[in-house]
ChimeraX commands (.cxc) that place a marker at each C-alpha (Angstrom):
marker #1 position 3.82,-12.22,10.36 radius 0.5
marker #1 position 3.88,-13.80,13.32 radius 0.5
marker #1 position 7.28,-14.70,14.43 radius 0.5
marker #1 position 9.06,-18.00,14.05 radius 0.5
marker #1 position 9.55,-19.73,17.62 radius 0.5
marker #1 position 12.70,-21.74,17.25 radius 0.5
marker #1 position 15.44,-21.78,14.70 radius 0.5
marker #1 position 15.14,-23.16,11.40 radius 0.5
marker #1 position 18.05,-23.09,9.34 radius 0.5
marker #1 position 21.71,-22.81,9.95 radius 0.5
marker #1 position 23.88,-20.98,8.35 radius 0.5
marker #1 position 27.53,-22.35,8.98 radius 0.5
marker #1 position 30.78,-20.40,7.59 radius 0.5
marker #1 position 33.41,-21.58,5.22 radius 0.5
marker #1 position 36.02,-21.67,5.90 radius 0.5
marker #1 position 35.89,-21.80,9.89 radius 0.5
marker #1 position 38.00,-23.65,12.56 radius 0.5
marker #1 position 41.34,-24.18,12.79 radius 0.5
marker #1 position 43.96,-22.53,9.85 radius 0.5
marker #1 position 46.95,-23.99,9.39 radius 0.5
marker #1 position 48.87,-22.69,11.67 radius 0.5
marker #1 position 46.98,-23.96,14.47 radius 0.5
marker #1 position 47.15,-27.26,12.69 radius 0.5
marker #1 position 51.03,-27.04,13.08 radius 0.5
marker #1 position 51.56,-26.24,16.42 radius 0.5
marker #1 position 49.12,-29.35,17.50 radius 0.5
marker #1 position 51.09,-31.61,15.24 radius 0.5
marker #1 position 54.04,-30.37,16.18 radius 0.5
marker #1 position 53.37,-31.10,19.86 radius 0.5
marker #1 position 51.53,-34.81,19.40 radius 0.5
marker #1 position 54.79,-35.64,16.76 radius 0.5
marker #1 position 57.01,-34.96,19.68 radius 0.5
marker #1 position 54.86,-36.86,21.99 radius 0.5
marker #1 position 55.34,-39.84,19.74 radius 0.5
marker #1 position 58.42,-39.37,19.13 radius 0.5
marker #1 position 59.82,-38.52,23.06 radius 0.5
marker #1 position 57.22,-39.38,24.46 radius 0.5
marker #1 position 55.66,-38.10,27.48 radius 0.5
marker #1 position 55.53,-35.36,29.25 radius 0.5
marker #1 position 56.58,-33.15,26.33 radius 0.5
marker #1 position 56.90,-29.27,27.93 radius 0.5
marker #1 position 55.14,-26.55,25.66 radius 0.5
marker #1 position 55.63,-22.62,26.87 radius 0.5
marker #1 position 51.80,-21.20,27.04 radius 0.5
marker #1 position 49.04,-22.63,26.03 radius 0.5
marker #1 position 50.01,-24.46,22.28 radius 0.5
marker #1 position 46.60,-22.17,20.96 radius 0.5
marker #1 position 44.23,-20.26,23.06 radius 0.5
marker #1 position 41.05,-23.26,22.85 radius 0.5
marker #1 position 40.31,-25.41,26.31 radius 0.5
marker #1 position 39.33,-28.65,24.15 radius 0.5
marker #1 position 42.57,-28.16,22.27 radius 0.5
marker #1 position 45.06,-27.33,25.22 radius 0.5
marker #1 position 43.21,-30.21,27.48 radius 0.5
marker #1 position 42.94,-32.95,25.25 radius 0.5
marker #1 position 47.30,-32.21,24.88 radius 0.5
marker #1 position 47.12,-32.01,28.35 radius 0.5
marker #1 position 45.88,-36.04,28.44 radius 0.5
marker #1 position 48.05,-37.14,25.88 radius 0.5
marker #1 position 50.94,-36.03,28.43 radius 0.5
marker #1 position 51.93,-31.86,27.35 radius 0.5
marker #1 position 52.75,-30.37,30.27 radius 0.5
marker #1 position 51.67,-26.29,29.62 radius 0.5
marker #1 position 54.36,-24.45,31.32 radius 0.5
marker #1 position 54.64,-19.90,31.61 radius 0.5
marker #1 position 58.14,-20.06,33.03 radius 0.5
marker #1 position 61.27,-21.87,31.78 radius 0.5
marker #1 position 62.13,-22.72,35.36 radius 0.5
marker #1 position 59.49,-25.03,35.84 radius 0.5
marker #1 position 60.79,-27.17,32.83 radius 0.5
marker #1 position 63.43,-30.21,34.29 radius 0.5
marker #1 position 66.85,-29.90,32.43 radius 0.5
marker #1 position 67.19,-31.89,28.62 radius 0.5
marker #1 position 63.66,-31.98,28.35 radius 0.5
marker #1 position 62.08,-31.42,25.11 radius 0.5
marker #1 position 60.23,-27.92,24.72 radius 0.5
marker #1 position 57.58,-26.23,22.02 radius 0.5
marker #1 position 57.44,-22.87,21.98 radius 0.5
marker #1 position 53.90,-22.01,21.06 radius 0.5
marker #1 position 52.19,-20.99,17.57 radius 0.5
marker #1 position 51.63,-17.04,19.61 radius 0.5
marker #1 position 55.39,-17.00,19.09 radius 0.5
marker #1 position 58.14,-16.04,22.04 radius 0.5
marker #1 position 60.43,-13.15,22.58 radius 0.5
marker #1 position 64.65,-13.37,21.95 radius 0.5
marker #1 position 64.93,-13.47,25.83 radius 0.5
marker #1 position 62.84,-16.81,26.07 radius 0.5
marker #1 position 64.34,-18.27,23.07 radius 0.5
marker #1 position 68.40,-17.64,24.33 radius 0.5
marker #1 position 67.48,-19.00,27.67 radius 0.5
marker #1 position 65.71,-21.75,26.16 radius 0.5
marker #1 position 68.89,-22.70,24.29 radius 0.5
marker #1 position 71.28,-21.48,27.57 radius 0.5
marker #1 position 69.02,-24.34,29.68 radius 0.5
marker #1 position 70.00,-27.14,26.94 radius 0.5
marker #1 position 66.46,-27.83,26.03 radius 0.5
marker #1 position 65.30,-29.96,22.83 radius 0.5
marker #1 position 63.87,-27.12,21.03 radius 0.5
marker #1 position 61.59,-27.09,18.06 radius 0.5
marker #1 position 59.47,-23.58,17.78 radius 0.5
marker #1 position 55.76,-24.09,16.81 radius 0.5
marker #1 position 55.49,-20.59,15.75 radius 0.5
marker #1 position 53.48,-19.66,13.21 radius 0.5
marker #1 position 55.26,-19.15,10.22 radius 0.5
marker #1 position 53.08,-15.83,9.44 radius 0.5
marker #1 position 54.18,-14.55,12.82 radius 0.5
marker #1 position 58.12,-15.52,12.03 radius 0.5
marker #1 position 57.45,-13.50,8.88 radius 0.5
marker #1 position 56.55,-10.41,11.18 radius 0.5
marker #1 position 59.79,-11.49,13.37 radius 0.5
marker #1 position 61.95,-11.99,10.75 radius 0.5
marker #1 position 61.13,-8.55,8.91 radius 0.5
marker #1 position 61.46,-6.68,12.39 radius 0.5
marker #1 position 64.75,-8.20,12.66 radius 0.5
marker #1 position 66.27,-6.85,8.73 radius 0.5
marker #1 position 64.43,-3.51,9.52 radius 0.5
marker #1 position 66.13,-2.82,12.62 radius 0.5
marker #1 position 68.96,-3.44,11.47 radius 0.5
marker #1 position 68.83,-0.63,8.69 radius 0.5
marker #1 position 68.08,1.87,11.93 radius 0.5
marker #1 position 63.62,1.38,12.06 radius 0.5
marker #1 position 62.24,1.80,15.09 radius 0.5
marker #1 position 58.64,0.09,14.85 radius 0.5
marker #1 position 54.68,1.21,15.99 radius 0.5
marker #1 position 53.03,-2.09,16.24 radius 0.5
marker #1 position 48.97,-2.56,16.75 radius 0.5
marker #1 position 48.25,-4.92,18.52 radius 0.5
marker #1 position 46.41,-5.74,21.74 radius 0.5
marker #1 position 48.88,-5.60,25.48 radius 0.5
marker #1 position 49.27,-8.44,26.56 radius 0.5
marker #1 position 48.71,-11.05,24.38 radius 0.5
marker #1 position 51.75,-13.65,23.95 radius 0.5
marker #1 position 51.50,-12.47,20.17 radius 0.5
marker #1 position 52.48,-9.03,20.33 radius 0.5
marker #1 position 54.66,-9.53,23.63 radius 0.5
marker #1 position 56.51,-12.21,21.47 radius 0.5
marker #1 position 57.31,-9.89,18.43 radius 0.5
marker #1 position 57.95,-6.69,20.62 radius 0.5
marker #1 position 60.28,-9.04,22.71 radius 0.5
marker #1 position 62.51,-9.33,19.75 radius 0.5
marker #1 position 63.86,-5.56,19.99 radius 0.5
marker #1 position 65.33,-4.72,23.07 radius 0.5
marker #1 position 63.84,-1.25,22.33 radius 0.5
marker #1 position 62.72,1.09,19.62 radius 0.5
marker #1 position 59.34,-0.97,19.37 radius 0.5
marker #1 position 56.37,1.23,20.24 radius 0.5
marker #1 position 52.64,-0.58,20.74 radius 0.5
marker #1 position 49.22,1.01,19.63 radius 0.5
marker #1 position 45.94,-0.68,20.11 radius 0.5
marker #1 position 43.92,2.51,19.45 radius 0.5
marker #1 position 43.55,5.27,17.59 radius 0.5
marker #1 position 43.61,7.54,20.17 radius 0.5
marker #1 position 47.34,4.90,21.33 radius 0.5
marker #1 position 48.67,6.99,18.15 radius 0.5
marker #1 position 49.09,10.45,19.48 radius 0.5
marker #1 position 50.75,9.38,22.35 radius 0.5
marker #1 position 53.49,7.34,20.28 radius 0.5
marker #1 position 56.74,9.45,20.53 radius 0.5
marker #1 position 59.60,7.77,18.76 radius 0.5
marker #1 position 63.33,8.98,18.80 radius 0.5
marker #1 position 62.97,9.73,15.52 radius 0.5
marker #1 position 60.36,9.81,11.81 radius 0.5
marker #1 position 63.04,9.40,9.31 radius 0.5
marker #1 position 62.75,5.42,9.41 radius 0.5
marker #1 position 59.37,4.27,10.92 radius 0.5
marker #1 position 57.58,1.25,10.18 radius 0.5
marker #1 position 54.35,-0.32,10.88 radius 0.5
marker #1 position 54.11,-4.16,11.86 radius 0.5
marker #1 position 50.84,-5.84,13.16 radius 0.5
marker #1 position 49.57,-8.72,15.06 radius 0.5
marker #1 position 48.19,-11.25,13.23 radius 0.5
marker #1 position 44.87,-11.70,14.63 radius 0.5
marker #1 position 43.05,-8.51,14.50 radius 0.5
marker #1 position 39.66,-7.11,13.35 radius 0.5
marker #1 position 40.77,-6.11,9.64 radius 0.5
marker #1 position 38.79,-3.03,9.80 radius 0.5
marker #1 position 39.85,-1.76,13.14 radius 0.5
marker #1 position 43.98,-2.75,12.19 radius 0.5
marker #1 position 42.95,-0.44,8.72 radius 0.5
marker #1 position 41.32,2.61,10.79 radius 0.5
marker #1 position 45.07,2.53,13.51 radius 0.5
marker #1 position 47.18,2.45,10.05 radius 0.5
marker #1 position 45.50,5.32,8.24 radius 0.5
marker #1 position 45.66,7.50,11.93 radius 0.5
marker #1 position 49.65,6.26,11.65 radius 0.5
marker #1 position 49.88,6.96,8.13 radius 0.5
marker #1 position 48.22,10.53,8.70 radius 0.5
marker #1 position 50.72,11.53,11.50 radius 0.5
marker #1 position 53.66,9.91,9.99 radius 0.5
marker #1 position 53.40,10.17,6.33 radius 0.5
marker #1 position 57.02,9.24,6.06 radius 0.5
marker #1 position 55.94,5.52,7.50 radius 0.5
marker #1 position 57.00,2.09,5.50 radius 0.5
marker #1 position 53.90,-0.48,5.51 radius 0.5
marker #1 position 54.47,-3.81,5.42 radius 0.5
marker #1 position 54.56,-5.12,1.59 radius 0.5
marker #1 position 51.89,-7.64,2.52 radius 0.5
marker #1 position 49.14,-7.08,5.20 radius 0.5
marker #1 position 50.12,-8.32,8.47 radius 0.5
marker #1 position 46.82,-9.80,9.45 radius 0.5
marker #1 position 46.96,-13.51,7.90 radius 0.5
marker #1 position 44.68,-14.97,5.83 radius 0.5
marker #1 position 42.31,-16.75,7.94 radius 0.5
marker #1 position 41.39,-14.15,10.08 radius 0.5
marker #1 position 41.12,-12.41,7.33 radius 0.5
marker #1 position 38.46,-14.88,5.69 radius 0.5
marker #1 position 37.07,-15.80,8.66 radius 0.5
marker #1 position 35.74,-12.33,8.76 radius 0.5
marker #1 position 34.92,-11.55,5.52 radius 0.5
marker #1 position 32.87,-14.85,6.17 radius 0.5
marker #1 position 30.66,-13.08,9.10 radius 0.5
marker #1 position 30.51,-9.90,7.42 radius 0.5
marker #1 position 28.63,-12.08,4.59 radius 0.5
marker #1 position 26.67,-14.17,6.72 radius 0.5
marker #1 position 25.64,-11.84,9.41 radius 0.5
marker #1 position 23.07,-9.52,7.86 radius 0.5
marker #1 position 21.14,-12.98,6.50 radius 0.5
marker #1 position 20.54,-14.10,9.82 radius 0.5
marker #1 position 19.06,-13.04,13.35 radius 0.5
marker #1 position 21.83,-14.44,15.07 radius 0.5
marker #1 position 25.37,-15.49,15.15 radius 0.5
marker #1 position 27.20,-18.05,17.15 radius 0.5
marker #1 position 30.89,-18.31,17.21 radius 0.5
marker #1 position 32.91,-21.02,19.08 radius 0.5
marker #1 position 36.28,-20.08,20.18 radius 0.5
marker #1 position 38.20,-19.08,23.83 radius 0.5
marker #1 position 37.44,-16.43,25.33 radius 0.5
marker #1 position 41.48,-16.24,25.45 radius 0.5
marker #1 position 41.24,-16.24,21.80 radius 0.5
marker #1 position 41.82,-13.16,20.05 radius 0.5
marker #1 position 40.51,-14.16,16.10 radius 0.5
marker #1 position 37.12,-15.82,17.97 radius 0.5
marker #1 position 36.47,-12.53,19.37 radius 0.5
marker #1 position 36.82,-10.43,16.61 radius 0.5
marker #1 position 34.42,-13.00,15.13 radius 0.5
marker #1 position 31.49,-11.90,17.44 radius 0.5
marker #1 position 33.20,-7.98,17.39 radius 0.5
marker #1 position 32.25,-8.38,13.44 radius 0.5
marker #1 position 28.85,-9.57,13.92 radius 0.5
marker #1 position 27.75,-6.72,16.56 radius 0.5
marker #1 position 29.18,-4.10,14.98 radius 0.5
marker #1 position 27.00,-5.15,11.73 radius 0.5
marker #1 position 23.91,-5.26,14.03 radius 0.5
marker #1 position 23.48,-8.66,14.78 radius 0.5
marker #1 position 23.07,-10.44,17.78 radius 0.5
marker #1 position 25.97,-12.34,17.97 radius 0.5
marker #1 position 28.13,-14.81,21.15 radius 0.5
marker #1 position 30.69,-16.83,21.69 radius 0.5
marker #1 position 30.48,-20.06,23.14 radius 0.5
marker #1 position 33.36,-22.30,24.30 radius 0.5
marker #1 position 31.50,-24.81,24.02 radius 0.5
marker #1 position 27.92,-26.34,23.21 radius 0.5
marker #1 position 27.34,-26.06,26.84 radius 0.5
marker #1 position 27.00,-22.34,27.15 radius 0.5
marker #1 position 24.29,-22.01,24.53 radius 0.5
marker #1 position 21.50,-20.31,26.31 radius 0.5
marker #1 position 18.13,-21.52,24.67 radius 0.5
marker #1 position 16.58,-18.20,25.38 radius 0.5
marker #1 position 19.27,-16.52,22.54 radius 0.5
marker #1 position 16.96,-18.32,20.11 radius 0.5
marker #1 position 13.47,-17.42,20.75 radius 0.5
marker #1 position 11.84,-15.75,17.77 radius 0.5
marker #1 position 15.79,-16.40,15.92 radius 0.5
marker #1 position 14.50,-17.87,12.32 radius 0.5
marker #1 position 18.10,-18.62,10.86 radius 0.5
marker #1 position 21.14,-18.58,12.99 radius 0.5
marker #1 position 24.22,-17.38,11.65 radius 0.5
marker #1 position 27.76,-20.31,12.97 radius 0.5
marker #1 position 31.48,-19.47,12.46 radius 0.5
marker #1 position 34.20,-20.88,14.58 radius 0.5
marker #1 position 37.50,-18.72,15.66 radius 0.5
marker #1 position 41.12,-20.29,13.76 radius 0.5
marker #1 position 41.81,-21.96,17.14 radius 0.5
marker #1 position 38.47,-23.80,17.87 radius 0.5
marker #1 position 38.08,-27.50,16.43 radius 0.5
marker #1 position 35.60,-29.02,14.05 radius 0.5
marker #1 position 34.39,-31.38,16.74 radius 0.5
marker #1 position 32.96,-28.68,18.85 radius 0.5
marker #1 position 30.80,-26.54,15.77 radius 0.5
marker #1 position 29.16,-30.19,15.24 radius 0.5
marker #1 position 27.82,-30.26,18.97 radius 0.5
marker #1 position 27.23,-26.93,18.81 radius 0.5
marker #1 position 25.56,-27.53,15.74 radius 0.5
marker #1 position 23.46,-30.55,17.51 radius 0.5
marker #1 position 22.15,-28.71,19.89 radius 0.5
marker #1 position 20.64,-25.83,17.76 radius 0.5
marker #1 position 19.30,-28.90,15.75 radius 0.5
marker #1 position 17.42,-29.73,19.22 radius 0.5
marker #1 position 16.03,-26.35,19.84 radius 0.5
marker #1 position 14.32,-26.46,15.99 radius 0.5
marker #1 position 16.88,-26.08,13.36 radius 0.5
marker #1 position 15.99,-28.55,10.81 radius 0.5
marker #1 position 18.41,-27.63,7.85 radius 0.5
marker #1 position 22.17,-26.54,7.53 radius 0.5
marker #1 position 23.05,-23.99,4.85 radius 0.5
marker #1 position 27.22,-23.93,3.90 radius 0.5
marker #1 position 28.09,-20.66,2.67 radius 0.5
marker #1 position 31.83,-20.77,1.19 radius 0.5
marker #1 position 33.09,-17.78,0.97 radius 0.5
marker #1 position 37.47,-18.22,-0.01 radius 0.5
marker #1 position 38.71,-21.30,-0.31 radius 0.5
marker #1 position 41.81,-22.52,2.18 radius 0.5
marker #1 position 44.63,-24.64,0.28 radius 0.5
marker #1 position 47.69,-23.29,2.75 radius 0.5
marker #1 position 49.42,-26.24,4.38 radius 0.5
marker #1 position 52.77,-25.45,6.74 radius 0.5
marker #1 position 55.56,-27.93,6.83 radius 0.5
marker #1 position 56.72,-29.37,10.31 radius 0.5
marker #1 position 59.83,-28.66,12.04 radius 0.5
marker #1 position 62.98,-31.14,10.49 radius 0.5
marker #1 position 63.06,-33.28,13.66 radius 0.5
marker #1 position 59.77,-34.28,13.61 radius 0.5
marker #1 position 59.26,-34.75,10.08 radius 0.5
marker #1 position 57.90,-38.71,9.03 radius 0.5
marker #1 position 60.58,-39.02,7.16 radius 0.5
marker #1 position 63.47,-38.02,9.64 radius 0.5
marker link #1:1,2 radius 0.2
marker link #1:2,3 radius 0.2
marker link #1:3,4 radius 0.2
marker link #1:4,5 radius 0.2
marker link #1:5,6 radius 0.2
marker link #1:6,7 radius 0.2
marker link #1:7,8 radius 0.2
marker link #1:8,9 radius 0.2
marker link #1:9,10 radius 0.2
marker link #1:10,11 radius 0.2
marker link #1:11,12 radius 0.2
marker link #1:12,13 radius 0.2
marker link #1:13,14 radius 0.2
marker link #1:14,15 radius 0.2
marker link #1:15,16 radius 0.2
marker link #1:16,17 radius 0.2
marker link #1:17,18 radius 0.2
marker link #1:18,19 radius 0.2
marker link #1:19,20 radius 0.2
marker link #1:20,21 radius 0.2
marker link #1:21,22 radius 0.2
marker link #1:22,23 radius 0.2
marker link #1:23,24 radius 0.2
marker link #1:24,25 radius 0.2
marker link #1:25,26 radius 0.2
marker link #1:26,27 radius 0.2
marker link #1:27,28 radius 0.2
marker link #1:28,29 radius 0.2
marker link #1:29,30 radius 0.2
marker link #1:30,31 radius 0.2
marker link #1:31,32 radius 0.2
marker link #1:32,33 radius 0.2
marker link #1:33,34 radius 0.2
marker link #1:34,35 radius 0.2
marker link #1:35,36 radius 0.2
marker link #1:36,37 radius 0.2
marker link #1:37,38 radius 0.2
marker link #1:38,39 radius 0.2
marker link #1:39,40 radius 0.2
marker link #1:40,41 radius 0.2
marker link #1:41,42 radius 0.2
marker link #1:42,43 radius 0.2
marker link #1:43,44 radius 0.2
marker link #1:44,45 radius 0.2
marker link #1:45,46 radius 0.2
marker link #1:46,47 radius 0.2
marker link #1:47,48 radius 0.2
marker link #1:48,49 radius 0.2
marker link #1:49,50 radius 0.2
marker link #1:50,51 radius 0.2
marker link #1:51,52 radius 0.2
marker link #1:52,53 radius 0.2
marker link #1:53,54 radius 0.2
marker link #1:54,55 radius 0.2
marker link #1:55,56 radius 0.2
marker link #1:56,57 radius 0.2
marker link #1:57,58 radius 0.2
marker link #1:58,59 radius 0.2
marker link #1:59,60 radius 0.2
marker link #1:60,61 radius 0.2
marker link #1:61,62 radius 0.2
marker link #1:62,63 radius 0.2
marker link #1:63,64 radius 0.2
marker link #1:64,65 radius 0.2
marker link #1:65,66 radius 0.2
marker link #1:66,67 radius 0.2
marker link #1:67,68 radius 0.2
marker link #1:68,69 radius 0.2
marker link #1:69,70 radius 0.2
marker link #1:70,71 radius 0.2
marker link #1:71,72 radius 0.2
marker link #1:72,73 radius 0.2
marker link #1:73,74 radius 0.2
marker link #1:74,75 radius 0.2
marker link #1:75,76 radius 0.2
marker link #1:76,77 radius 0.2
marker link #1:77,78 radius 0.2
marker link #1:78,79 radius 0.2
marker link #1:79,80 radius 0.2
marker link #1:80,81 radius 0.2
marker link #1:81,82 radius 0.2
marker link #1:82,83 radius 0.2
marker link #1:83,84 radius 0.2
marker link #1:84,85 radius 0.2
marker link #1:85,86 radius 0.2
marker link #1:86,87 radius 0.2
marker link #1:87,88 radius 0.2
marker link #1:88,89 radius 0.2
marker link #1:89,90 radius 0.2
marker link #1:90,91 radius 0.2
marker link #1:91,92 radius 0.2
marker link #1:92,93 radius 0.2
marker link #1:93,94 radius 0.2
marker link #1:94,95 radius 0.2
marker link #1:95,96 radius 0.2
marker link #1:96,97 radius 0.2
marker link #1:97,98 radius 0.2
marker link #1:98,99 radius 0.2
marker link #1:99,100 radius 0.2
marker link #1:100,101 radius 0.2
marker link #1:101,102 radius 0.2
marker link #1:102,103 radius 0.2
marker link #1:103,104 radius 0.2
marker link #1:104,105 radius 0.2
marker link #1:105,106 radius 0.2
marker link #1:106,107 radius 0.2
marker link #1:107,108 radius 0.2
marker link #1:108,109 radius 0.2
marker link #1:109,110 radius 0.2
marker link #1:110,111 radius 0.2
marker link #1:111,112 radius 0.2
marker link #1:112,113 radius 0.2
marker link #1:113,114 radius 0.2
marker link #1:114,115 radius 0.2
marker link #1:115,116 radius 0.2
marker link #1:116,117 radius 0.2
marker link #1:117,118 radius 0.2
marker link #1:118,119 radius 0.2
marker link #1:119,120 radius 0.2
marker link #1:120,121 radius 0.2
marker link #1:121,122 radius 0.2
marker link #1:122,123 radius 0.2
marker link #1:123,124 radius 0.2
marker link #1:124,125 radius 0.2
marker link #1:125,126 radius 0.2
marker link #1:126,127 radius 0.2
marker link #1:127,128 radius 0.2
marker link #1:128,129 radius 0.2
marker link #1:129,130 radius 0.2
marker link #1:130,131 radius 0.2
marker link #1:131,132 radius 0.2
marker link #1:132,133 radius 0.2
marker link #1:133,134 radius 0.2
marker link #1:134,135 radius 0.2
marker link #1:135,136 radius 0.2
marker link #1:136,137 radius 0.2
marker link #1:137,138 radius 0.2
marker link #1:138,139 radius 0.2
marker link #1:139,140 radius 0.2
marker link #1:140,141 radius 0.2
marker link #1:141,142 radius 0.2
marker link #1:142,143 radius 0.2
marker link #1:143,144 radius 0.2
marker link #1:144,145 radius 0.2
marker link #1:145,146 radius 0.2
marker link #1:146,147 radius 0.2
marker link #1:147,148 radius 0.2
marker link #1:148,149 radius 0.2
marker link #1:149,150 radius 0.2
marker link #1:150,151 radius 0.2
marker link #1:151,152 radius 0.2
marker link #1:152,153 radius 0.2
marker link #1:153,154 radius 0.2
marker link #1:154,155 radius 0.2
marker link #1:155,156 radius 0.2
marker link #1:156,157 radius 0.2
marker link #1:157,158 radius 0.2
marker link #1:158,159 radius 0.2
marker link #1:159,160 radius 0.2
marker link #1:160,161 radius 0.2
marker link #1:161,162 radius 0.2
marker link #1:162,163 radius 0.2
marker link #1:163,164 radius 0.2
marker link #1:164,165 radius 0.2
marker link #1:165,166 radius 0.2
marker link #1:166,167 radius 0.2
marker link #1:167,168 radius 0.2
marker link #1:168,169 radius 0.2
marker link #1:169,170 radius 0.2
marker link #1:170,171 radius 0.2
marker link #1:171,172 radius 0.2
marker link #1:172,173 radius 0.2
marker link #1:173,174 radius 0.2
marker link #1:174,175 radius 0.2
marker link #1:175,176 radius 0.2
marker link #1:176,177 radius 0.2
marker link #1:177,178 radius 0.2
marker link #1:178,179 radius 0.2
marker link #1:179,180 radius 0.2
marker link #1:180,181 radius 0.2
marker link #1:181,182 radius 0.2
marker link #1:182,183 radius 0.2
marker link #1:183,184 radius 0.2
marker link #1:184,185 radius 0.2
marker link #1:185,186 radius 0.2
marker link #1:186,187 radius 0.2
marker link #1:187,188 radius 0.2
marker link #1:188,189 radius 0.2
marker link #1:189,190 radius 0.2
marker link #1:190,191 radius 0.2
marker link #1:191,192 radius 0.2
marker link #1:192,193 radius 0.2
marker link #1:193,194 radius 0.2
marker link #1:194,195 radius 0.2
marker link #1:195,196 radius 0.2
marker link #1:196,197 radius 0.2
marker link #1:197,198 radius 0.2
marker link #1:198,199 radius 0.2
marker link #1:199,200 radius 0.2
marker link #1:200,201 radius 0.2
marker link #1:201,202 radius 0.2
marker link #1:202,203 radius 0.2
marker link #1:203,204 radius 0.2
marker link #1:204,205 radius 0.2
marker link #1:205,206 radius 0.2
marker link #1:206,207 radius 0.2
marker link #1:207,208 radius 0.2
marker link #1:208,209 radius 0.2
marker link #1:209,210 radius 0.2
marker link #1:210,211 radius 0.2
marker link #1:211,212 radius 0.2
marker link #1:212,213 radius 0.2
marker link #1:213,214 radius 0.2
marker link #1:214,215 radius 0.2
marker link #1:215,216 radius 0.2
marker link #1:216,217 radius 0.2
marker link #1:217,218 radius 0.2
marker link #1:218,219 radius 0.2
marker link #1:219,220 radius 0.2
marker link #1:220,221 radius 0.2
marker link #1:221,222 radius 0.2
marker link #1:222,223 radius 0.2
marker link #1:223,224 radius 0.2
marker link #1:224,225 radius 0.2
marker link #1:225,226 radius 0.2
marker link #1:226,227 radius 0.2
marker link #1:227,228 radius 0.2
marker link #1:228,229 radius 0.2
marker link #1:229,230 radius 0.2
marker link #1:230,231 radius 0.2
marker link #1:231,232 radius 0.2
marker link #1:232,233 radius 0.2
marker link #1:233,234 radius 0.2
marker link #1:234,235 radius 0.2
marker link #1:235,236 radius 0.2
marker link #1:236,237 radius 0.2
marker link #1:237,238 radius 0.2
marker link #1:238,239 radius 0.2
marker link #1:239,240 radius 0.2
marker link #1:240,241 radius 0.2
marker link #1:241,242 radius 0.2
marker link #1:242,243 radius 0.2
marker link #1:243,244 radius 0.2
marker link #1:244,245 radius 0.2
marker link #1:245,246 radius 0.2
marker link #1:246,247 radius 0.2
marker link #1:247,248 radius 0.2
marker link #1:248,249 radius 0.2
marker link #1:249,250 radius 0.2
marker link #1:250,251 radius 0.2
marker link #1:251,252 radius 0.2
marker link #1:252,253 radius 0.2
marker link #1:253,254 radius 0.2
marker link #1:254,255 radius 0.2
marker link #1:255,256 radius 0.2
marker link #1:256,257 radius 0.2
marker link #1:257,258 radius 0.2
marker link #1:258,259 radius 0.2
marker link #1:259,260 radius 0.2
marker link #1:260,261 radius 0.2
marker link #1:261,262 radius 0.2
marker link #1:262,263 radius 0.2
marker link #1:263,264 radius 0.2
marker link #1:264,265 radius 0.2
marker link #1:265,266 radius 0.2
marker link #1:266,267 radius 0.2
marker link #1:267,268 radius 0.2
marker link #1:268,269 radius 0.2
marker link #1:269,270 radius 0.2
marker link #1:270,271 radius 0.2
marker link #1:271,272 radius 0.2
marker link #1:272,273 radius 0.2
marker link #1:273,274 radius 0.2
marker link #1:274,275 radius 0.2
marker link #1:275,276 radius 0.2
marker link #1:276,277 radius 0.2
marker link #1:277,278 radius 0.2
marker link #1:278,279 radius 0.2
marker link #1:279,280 radius 0.2
marker link #1:280,281 radius 0.2
marker link #1:281,282 radius 0.2
marker link #1:282,283 radius 0.2
marker link #1:283,284 radius 0.2
marker link #1:284,285 radius 0.2
marker link #1:285,286 radius 0.2
marker link #1:286,287 radius 0.2
marker link #1:287,288 radius 0.2
marker link #1:288,289 radius 0.2
marker link #1:289,290 radius 0.2
marker link #1:290,291 radius 0.2
marker link #1:291,292 radius 0.2
marker link #1:292,293 radius 0.2
marker link #1:293,294 radius 0.2
marker link #1:294,295 radius 0.2
marker link #1:295,296 radius 0.2
marker link #1:296,297 radius 0.2
marker link #1:297,298 radius 0.2
marker link #1:298,299 radius 0.2
marker link #1:299,300 radius 0.2
marker link #1:300,301 radius 0.2
marker link #1:301,302 radius 0.2
marker link #1:302,303 radius 0.2
marker link #1:303,304 radius 0.2
marker link #1:304,305 radius 0.2
marker link #1:305,306 radius 0.2
marker link #1:306,307 radius 0.2
marker link #1:307,308 radius 0.2
marker link #1:308,309 radius 0.2
marker link #1:309,310 radius 0.2
marker link #1:310,311 radius 0.2
marker link #1:311,312 radius 0.2
marker link #1:312,313 radius 0.2
marker link #1:313,314 radius 0.2
marker link #1:314,315 radius 0.2
marker link #1:315,316 radius 0.2
view
């Protein structure tokens, strides 16, 4: 049977795109701009998406990495990834008006680390070196937190004691990779304390589950997300590991027509920091290549909503 030359159908993952933590972080910056006027300073990209960051820049947000670049008395927002205690203390000492857009699920990990550290625990953190969320979580303590990025790293960890050892995880990892690393930690340190609820966030889990169900049903998977987005990268990897050709694009302009030659069905999803407008543009481009139908694939409902900080609520 002759293969179709161009895509016929798009299988659209649900859920996809923005999660509650990303929604909240973007709204914090937009509300701060409305309430206090431009400029509003944001430490690090509020979320890892080029379109979102550029949109907020156009509205008057200034993104910085060093607090020394923020003028005295300015309004400062911490990104959704969270910050170290040192950054928090420096920002307070400089007298900025601070709004913390750290995802509440990341804050939950920070609270757990602080609580267990007081009880004398050391930590093994599963995460990617250099990622701002990892730097923020590890920066909750001066020492006693060891980073592992792979199963091989587990053998190199040298805690000062093993009686009180706990695992924490970056919230945007591959669920399967984190499980493999956790198993290696448990095998080496059988007494290790694991989180009561897993640290990987519900949105990361749901989006990866959707890709796992979708991948065997399609010829190619397209993930909308920026190169710096951890959870978007993981979605592409999940599809790839299942043997489905997959690509990640920041926007519709990055789609290559040759990817779709001979591919009858396209799977489409988006990372938790990618806005729906980009998904629609990608979908329109795939339709222009020949796709005539779109079928939604619902995996899990998402009803989570996080409240805004006090000073930004409508009733404030």
